[in-house]
VMD Tcl script that builds the backbone (N, CA, C; Angstrom):
set m [mol new atoms 312]
animate dup $m
set s [atomselect $m all]
$s set {name element resname resid chain x y z} {
  {N N MET 1 A -8.156 -16.043 11.421}
  {CA C MET 1 A -7.818 -15.472 10.133}
  {C C MET 1 A -7.745 -13.941 10.204}
  {N N ALA 2 A -8.628 -13.337 11.018}
  {CA C ALA 2 A -8.642 -11.878 11.138}
  {C C ALA 2 A -7.314 -11.358 11.684}
  {N N TRP 3 A -6.686 -12.116 12.563}
  {CA C TRP 3 A -5.406 -11.694 13.130}
  {C C TRP 3 A -4.294 -11.711 12.078}
  {N N ILE 4 A -4.337 -12.682 11.196}
  {CA C ILE 4 A -3.341 -12.744 10.115}
  {C C ILE 4 A -3.552 -11.568 9.166}
  {N N ILE 5 A -4.807 -11.284 8.847}
  {CA C ILE 5 A -5.123 -10.142 7.995}
  {C C ILE 5 A -4.643 -8.852 8.653}
  {N N LEU 6 A -4.862 -8.744 9.958}
  {CA C LEU 6 A -4.433 -7.558 10.700}
  {C C LEU 6 A -2.912 -7.431 10.708}
  {N N LEU 7 A -2.217 -8.540 10.814}
  {CA C LEU 7 A -0.753 -8.518 10.750}
  {C C LEU 7 A -0.291 -7.941 9.409}
  {N N PHE 8 A -0.883 -8.411 8.330}
  {CA C PHE 8 A -0.511 -7.898 7.012}
  {C C PHE 8 A -0.894 -6.428 6.845}
  {N N ALA 9 A -2.025 -6.034 7.422}
  {CA C ALA 9 A -2.414 -4.622 7.390}
  {C C ALA 9 A -1.347 -3.771 8.064}
  {N N GLY 10 A -0.836 -4.242 9.197}
  {CA C GLY 10 A 0.217 -3.528 9.907}
  {C C GLY 10 A 1.513 -3.497 9.126}
  {N N LEU 11 A 1.838 -4.573 8.447}
  {CA C LEU 11 A 3.062 -4.605 7.640}
  {C C LEU 11 A 2.966 -3.639 6.456}
  {N N PHE 12 A 1.786 -3.560 5.848}
  {CA C PHE 12 A 1.605 -2.588 4.769}
  {C C PHE 12 A 1.645 -1.157 5.307}
  {N N GLU 13 A 1.254 -0.981 6.571}
  {CA C GLU 13 A 1.387 0.344 7.184}
  {C C GLU 13 A 2.863 0.729 7.277}
  {N N VAL 14 A 3.706 -0.227 7.615}
  {CA C VAL 14 A 5.150 0.033 7.658}
  {C C VAL 14 A 5.645 0.450 6.273}
  {N N VAL 15 A 5.192 -0.251 5.237}
  {CA C VAL 15 A 5.612 0.066 3.867}
  {C C VAL 15 A 5.245 1.501 3.519}
  {N N TRP 16 A 4.012 1.888 3.800}
  {CA C TRP 16 A 3.636 3.249 3.393}
  {C C TRP 16 A 4.260 4.312 4.283}
  {N N ALA 17 A 4.456 4.008 5.556}
  {CA C ALA 17 A 5.080 4.999 6.437}
  {C C ALA 17 A 6.528 5.262 6.023}
  {N N VAL 18 A 7.264 4.193 5.747}
  {CA C VAL 18 A 8.639 4.354 5.273}
  {C C VAL 18 A 8.631 4.949 3.866}
  {N N GLY 19 A 7.680 4.533 3.063}
  {CA C GLY 19 A 7.575 5.044 1.703}
  {C C GLY 19 A 7.393 6.553 1.646}
  {N N LEU 20 A 6.724 7.114 2.647}
  {CA C LEU 20 A 6.540 8.566 2.675}
  {C C LEU 20 A 7.879 9.297 2.640}
  {N N LYS 21 A 8.870 8.727 3.294}
  {CA C LYS 21 A 10.200 9.341 3.310}
  {C C LYS 21 A 10.765 9.416 1.891}
  {N N TYR 22 A 10.540 8.378 1.107}
  {CA C TYR 22 A 11.107 8.289 -0.229}
  {C C TYR 22 A 10.311 9.071 -1.285}
  {N N THR 23 A 9.094 9.493 -0.954}
  {CA C THR 23 A 8.302 10.249 -1.929}
  {C C THR 23 A 8.764 11.696 -2.069}
  {N N HIS 24 A 9.484 12.182 -1.069}
  {CA C HIS 24 A 9.915 13.591 -1.038}
  {C C HIS 24 A 8.715 14.508 -1.275}
  {N N GLY 25 A 7.719 14.353 -0.394}
  {CA C GLY 25 A 6.524 15.194 -0.504}
  {C C GLY 25 A 5.667 14.864 -1.704}
  {N N PHE 26 A 5.652 13.605 -2.080}
  {CA C PHE 26 A 4.903 13.110 -3.239}
  {C C PHE 26 A 5.364 13.761 -4.543}
  {N N SER 27 A 6.645 14.079 -4.602}
  {CA C SER 27 A 7.195 14.662 -5.827}
  {C C SER 27 A 7.904 13.620 -6.697}
  {N N ARG 28 A 8.040 12.394 -6.202}
  {CA C ARG 28 A 8.643 11.304 -6.980}
  {C C ARG 28 A 7.559 10.295 -7.317}
  {N N LEU 29 A 7.415 10.003 -8.590}
  {CA C LEU 29 A 6.282 9.205 -9.070}
  {C C LEU 29 A 6.249 7.784 -8.522}
  {N N MET 30 A 7.314 7.006 -8.718}
  {CA C MET 30 A 7.263 5.597 -8.341}
  {C C MET 30 A 7.136 5.402 -6.822}
  {N N PRO 31 A 7.960 6.071 -6.007}
  {CA C PRO 31 A 7.765 5.920 -4.559}
  {C C PRO 31 A 6.371 6.383 -4.112}
  {N N SER 32 A 5.847 7.418 -4.760}
  {CA C SER 32 A 4.509 7.901 -4.417}
  {C C SER 32 A 3.448 6.870 -4.759}
  {N N ALA 33 A 3.567 6.256 -5.926}
  {CA C ALA 33 A 2.599 5.236 -6.337}
  {C C ALA 33 A 2.637 4.034 -5.392}
  {N N ILE 34 A 3.836 3.587 -5.026}
  {CA C ILE 34 A 3.978 2.453 -4.110}
  {C C ILE 34 A 3.399 2.805 -2.746}
  {N N THR 35 A 3.668 4.013 -2.281}
  {CA C THR 35 A 3.164 4.452 -0.981}
  {C C THR 35 A 1.646 4.510 -0.974}
  {N N LEU 36 A 1.060 5.093 -1.991}
  {CA C LEU 36 A -0.406 5.186 -2.064}
  {C C LEU 36 A -1.050 3.807 -2.169}
  {N N LEU 37 A -0.444 2.914 -2.939}
  {CA C LEU 37 A -0.960 1.557 -3.044}
  {C C LEU 37 A -0.884 0.846 -1.690}
  {N N ALA 38 A 0.239 0.995 -0.999}
  {CA C ALA 38 A 0.390 0.369 0.314}
  {C C ALA 38 A -0.620 0.937 1.305}
  {N N MET 39 A -0.903 2.242 1.227}
  {CA C MET 39 A -1.920 2.854 2.092}
  {C C MET 39 A -3.283 2.209 1.855}
  {N N ALA 40 A -3.631 2.078 0.597}
  {CA C ALA 40 A -4.935 1.510 0.247}
  {C C ALA 40 A -5.044 0.064 0.716}
  {N N VAL 41 A -4.005 -0.727 0.464}
  {CA C VAL 41 A -4.030 -2.133 0.877}
  {C C VAL 41 A -4.108 -2.236 2.399}
  {N N SER 42 A -3.327 -1.419 3.096}
  {CA C SER 42 A -3.331 -1.439 4.553}
  {C C SER 42 A -4.723 -1.134 5.107}
  {N N MET 43 A -5.358 -0.102 4.572}
  {CA C MET 43 A -6.695 0.277 5.039}
  {C C MET 43 A -7.736 -0.795 4.712}
  {N N LEU 44 A -7.649 -1.359 3.512}
  {CA C LEU 44 A -8.604 -2.415 3.144}
  {C C LEU 44 A -8.455 -3.639 4.041}
  {N N LEU 45 A -7.217 -4.016 4.330}
  {CA C LEU 45 A -6.993 -5.160 5.213}
  {C C LEU 45 A -7.447 -4.860 6.638}
  {N N LEU 46 A -7.192 -3.642 7.104}
  {CA C LEU 46 A -7.665 -3.254 8.443}
  {C C LEU 46 A -9.186 -3.326 8.507}
  {N N ALA 47 A -9.853 -2.812 7.499}
  {CA C ALA 47 A -11.315 -2.857 7.460}
  {C C ALA 47 A -11.821 -4.293 7.449}
  {N N GLN 48 A -11.137 -5.156 6.715}
  {CA C GLN 48 A -11.522 -6.569 6.670}
  {C C GLN 48 A -11.373 -7.208 8.048}
  {N N ALA 49 A -10.268 -6.932 8.722}
  {CA C ALA 49 A -10.034 -7.505 10.055}
  {C C ALA 49 A -11.065 -6.997 11.058}
  {N N MET 50 A -11.496 -5.752 10.890}
  {CA C MET 50 A -12.463 -5.162 11.823}
  {C C MET 50 A -13.868 -5.746 11.680}
  {N N LYS 51 A -14.073 -6.557 10.663}
  {CA C LYS 51 A -15.375 -7.226 10.546}
  {C C LYS 51 A -15.596 -8.160 11.731}
  {N N THR 52 A -14.519 -8.742 12.266}
  {CA C THR 52 A -14.677 -9.684 13.374}
  {C C THR 52 A -13.958 -9.255 14.650}
  {N N LEU 53 A -12.954 -8.405 14.545}
  {CA C LEU 53 A -12.222 -7.967 15.735}
  {C C LEU 53 A -12.817 -6.671 16.265}
  {N N PRO 54 A -12.742 -6.455 17.583}
  {CA C PRO 54 A -13.208 -5.184 18.141}
  {C C PRO 54 A -12.393 -4.021 17.571}
  {N N VAL 55 A -13.049 -2.905 17.321}
  {CA C VAL 55 A -12.401 -1.767 16.682}
  {C C VAL 55 A -11.207 -1.265 17.500}
  {N N GLY 56 A -11.349 -1.166 18.802}
  {CA C GLY 56 A -10.253 -0.674 19.637}
  {C C GLY 56 A -9.044 -1.588 19.599}
  {N N THR 57 A -9.287 -2.866 19.651}
  {CA C THR 57 A -8.198 -3.846 19.597}
  {C C THR 57 A -7.527 -3.818 18.238}
  {N N ALA 58 A -8.324 -3.880 17.182}
  {CA C ALA 58 A -7.763 -3.918 15.823}
  {C C ALA 58 A -6.948 -2.660 15.539}
  {N N TYR 59 A -7.490 -1.504 15.898}
  {CA C TYR 59 A -6.786 -0.262 15.606}
  {C C TYR 59 A -5.499 -0.150 16.423}
  {N N ALA 60 A -5.559 -0.521 17.685}
  {CA C ALA 60 A -4.363 -0.460 18.535}
  {C C ALA 60 A -3.276 -1.404 18.035}
  {N N VAL 61 A -3.659 -2.604 17.630}
  {CA C VAL 61 A -2.680 -3.561 17.118}
  {C C VAL 61 A -2.116 -3.072 15.789}
  {N N TRP 62 A -2.970 -2.568 14.917}
  {CA C TRP 62 A -2.528 -2.054 13.618}
  {C C TRP 62 A -1.512 -0.936 13.792}
  {N N THR 63 A -1.833 0.031 14.643}
  {CA C THR 63 A -0.899 1.133 14.856}
  {C C THR 63 A 0.359 0.668 15.592}
  {N N GLY 64 A 0.211 -0.307 16.481}
  {CA C GLY 64 A 1.381 -0.833 17.188}
  {C C GLY 64 A 2.345 -1.534 16.250}
  {N N ILE 65 A 1.807 -2.362 15.369}
  {CA C ILE 65 A 2.655 -3.028 14.369}
  {C C ILE 65 A 3.303 -1.981 13.469}
  {N N GLY 66 A 2.509 -1.014 13.041}
  {CA C GLY 66 A 3.030 0.029 12.165}
  {C C GLY 66 A 4.107 0.867 12.831}
  {N N ALA 67 A 3.866 1.272 14.062}
  {CA C ALA 67 A 4.842 2.116 14.770}
  {C C ALA 67 A 6.126 1.354 15.060}
  {N N THR 68 A 5.989 0.142 15.541}
  {CA C THR 68 A 7.170 -0.665 15.858}
  {C C THR 68 A 7.950 -0.999 14.591}
  {N N GLY 69 A 7.247 -1.464 13.584}
  {CA C GLY 69 A 7.906 -1.819 12.326}
  {C C GLY 69 A 8.565 -0.635 11.659}
  {N N THR 70 A 7.904 0.518 11.705}
  {CA C THR 70 A 8.471 1.711 11.091}
  {C C THR 70 A 9.712 2.174 11.844}
  {N N ALA 71 A 9.670 2.106 13.155}
  {CA C ALA 71 A 10.845 2.494 13.952}
  {C C ALA 71 A 12.019 1.561 13.667}
  {N N ILE 72 A 11.752 0.272 13.575}
  {CA C ILE 72 A 12.819 -0.698 13.271}
  {C C ILE 72 A 13.355 -0.469 11.852}
  {N N ALA 73 A 12.449 -0.258 10.901}
  {CA C ALA 73 A 12.879 0.009 9.523}
  {C C ALA 73 A 13.700 1.290 9.456}
  {N N GLY 74 A 13.308 2.294 10.213}
  {CA C GLY 74 A 14.069 3.535 10.242}
  {C C GLY 74 A 15.482 3.327 10.757}
  {N N MET 75 A 15.610 2.481 11.769}
  {CA C MET 75 A 16.942 2.189 12.305}
  {C C MET 75 A 17.791 1.427 11.287}
  {N N ILE 76 A 17.168 0.472 10.597}
  {CA C ILE 76 A 17.910 -0.383 9.657}
  {C C ILE 76 A 18.154 0.324 8.325}
  {N N LEU 77 A 17.116 0.927 7.753}
  {CA C LEU 77 A 17.210 1.490 6.407}
  {C C LEU 77 A 17.681 2.939 6.368}
  {N N LEU 78 A 17.348 3.704 7.393}
  {CA C LEU 78 A 17.587 5.139 7.338}
  {C C LEU 78 A 18.644 5.621 8.325}
  {N N GLY 79 A 19.256 4.695 9.026}
  {CA C GLY 79 A 20.326 5.064 9.943}
  {C C GLY 79 A 19.878 5.841 11.161}
  {N N GLU 80 A 18.617 5.667 11.550}
  {CA C GLU 80 A 18.131 6.345 12.753}
  {C C GLU 80 A 18.808 5.756 13.987}
  {N N SER 81 A 18.841 6.530 15.046}
  {CA C SER 81 A 19.582 6.123 16.245}
  {C C SER 81 A 18.992 4.864 16.873}
  {N N VAL 82 A 19.887 4.048 17.410}
  {CA C VAL 82 A 19.510 2.842 18.142}
  {C C VAL 82 A 20.044 3.011 19.558}
  {N N SER 83 A 19.142 2.985 20.516}
  {CA C SER 83 A 19.564 3.077 21.909}
  {C C SER 83 A 18.816 2.025 22.717}
  {N N LEU 84 A 19.346 1.717 23.858}
  {CA C LEU 84 A 18.713 0.719 24.722}
  {C C LEU 84 A 17.299 1.145 25.093}
  {N N LEU 85 A 17.122 2.406 25.445}
  {CA C LEU 85 A 15.796 2.886 25.828}
  {C C LEU 85 A 14.807 2.779 24.659}
  {N N ARG 86 A 15.273 3.089 23.461}
  {CA C ARG 86 A 14.409 3.000 22.283}
  {C C ARG 86 A 13.988 1.553 22.020}
  {N N VAL 87 A 14.935 0.641 22.090}
  {CA C VAL 87 A 14.633 -0.774 21.859}
  {C C VAL 87 A 13.707 -1.309 22.953}
  {N N LEU 88 A 13.952 -0.954 24.195}
  {CA C LEU 88 A 13.069 -1.390 25.287}
  {C C LEU 88 A 11.656 -0.831 25.121}
  {N N SER 89 A 11.558 0.397 24.673}
  {CA C SER 89 A 10.241 0.997 24.440}
  {C C SER 89 A 9.489 0.266 23.333}
  {N N LEU 90 A 10.196 -0.106 22.279}
  {CA C LEU 90 A 9.566 -0.883 21.204}
  {C C LEU 90 A 9.123 -2.251 21.712}
  {N N CYS 91 A 9.919 -2.844 22.594}
  {CA C CYS 91 A 9.535 -4.131 23.200}
  {C C CYS 91 A 8.252 -3.988 24.010}
  {N N LEU 92 A 8.083 -2.860 24.684}
  {CA C LEU 92 A 6.853 -2.630 25.441}
  {C C LEU 92 A 5.638 -2.564 24.523}
  {N N ILE 93 A 5.805 -1.944 23.361}
  {CA C ILE 93 A 4.699 -1.909 22.404}
  {C C ILE 93 A 4.349 -3.323 21.964}
  {N N ILE 94 A 5.365 -4.135 21.697}
  {CA C ILE 94 A 5.133 -5.524 21.281}
  {C C ILE 94 A 4.418 -6.301 22.381}
  {N N VAL 95 A 4.818 -6.091 23.628}
  {CA C VAL 95 A 4.145 -6.754 24.756}
  {C C VAL 95 A 2.673 -6.323 24.812}
  {N N GLY 96 A 2.416 -5.046 24.561}
  {CA C GLY 96 A 1.038 -4.561 24.526}
  {C C GLY 96 A 0.219 -5.208 23.420}
  {N N ILE 97 A 0.817 -5.362 22.259}
  {CA C ILE 97 A 0.126 -6.025 21.137}
  {C C ILE 97 A -0.196 -7.474 21.517}
  {N N LEU 98 A 0.775 -8.173 22.093}
  {CA C LEU 98 A 0.540 -9.553 22.500}
  {C C LEU 98 A -0.536 -9.624 23.578}
  {N N GLY 99 A -0.528 -8.670 24.500}
  {CA C GLY 99 A -1.568 -8.628 25.530}
  {C C GLY 99 A -2.952 -8.463 24.942}
  {N N LEU 100 A -3.078 -7.593 23.951}
  {CA C LEU 100 A -4.372 -7.417 23.293}
  {C C LEU 100 A -4.808 -8.682 22.574}
  {N N LYS 101 A -3.870 -9.351 21.950}
  {CA C LYS 101 A -4.180 -10.611 21.245}
  {C C LYS 101 A -4.670 -11.655 22.238}
  {N N LEU 102 A -3.953 -11.787 23.348}
  {CA C LEU 102 A -4.308 -12.805 24.332}
  {C C LEU 102 A -5.615 -12.502 25.065}
  {N N SER 103 A -5.975 -11.231 25.140}
  {CA C SER 103 A -7.174 -10.870 25.903}
  {C C SER 103 A -8.440 -10.833 25.042}
  {N N SER 104 A -8.309 -11.068 23.752}
  {CA C SER 104 A -9.526 -11.008 22.928}
  {C C SER 104 A -9.923 -12.360 22.397}
}
mol reanalyze $m
mol bondsrecalc $m
mol representation Tube
mol addrep $m
């Protein structure tokens, strides 16, 4: 169950990371509110997952999901560049996340 909670924590990290772009420095009310809410939910879920998962594993997986998801969202939603090297690098992060899951 902790792994599912951690997955959702990482997905909410993607929401708030992408949301930061839309807040324009927290000058827009609705995007700012959504971003702050997503931050809070992400942190609460991460803390919940850390009750049973090792801190290093949980934090690495959380940031890995967040970084990978945010990079993919940036490519899809914000028109960021897509290159073979970038996609392969994201795949390496995913392999690392799976390795941490399998080793714990």
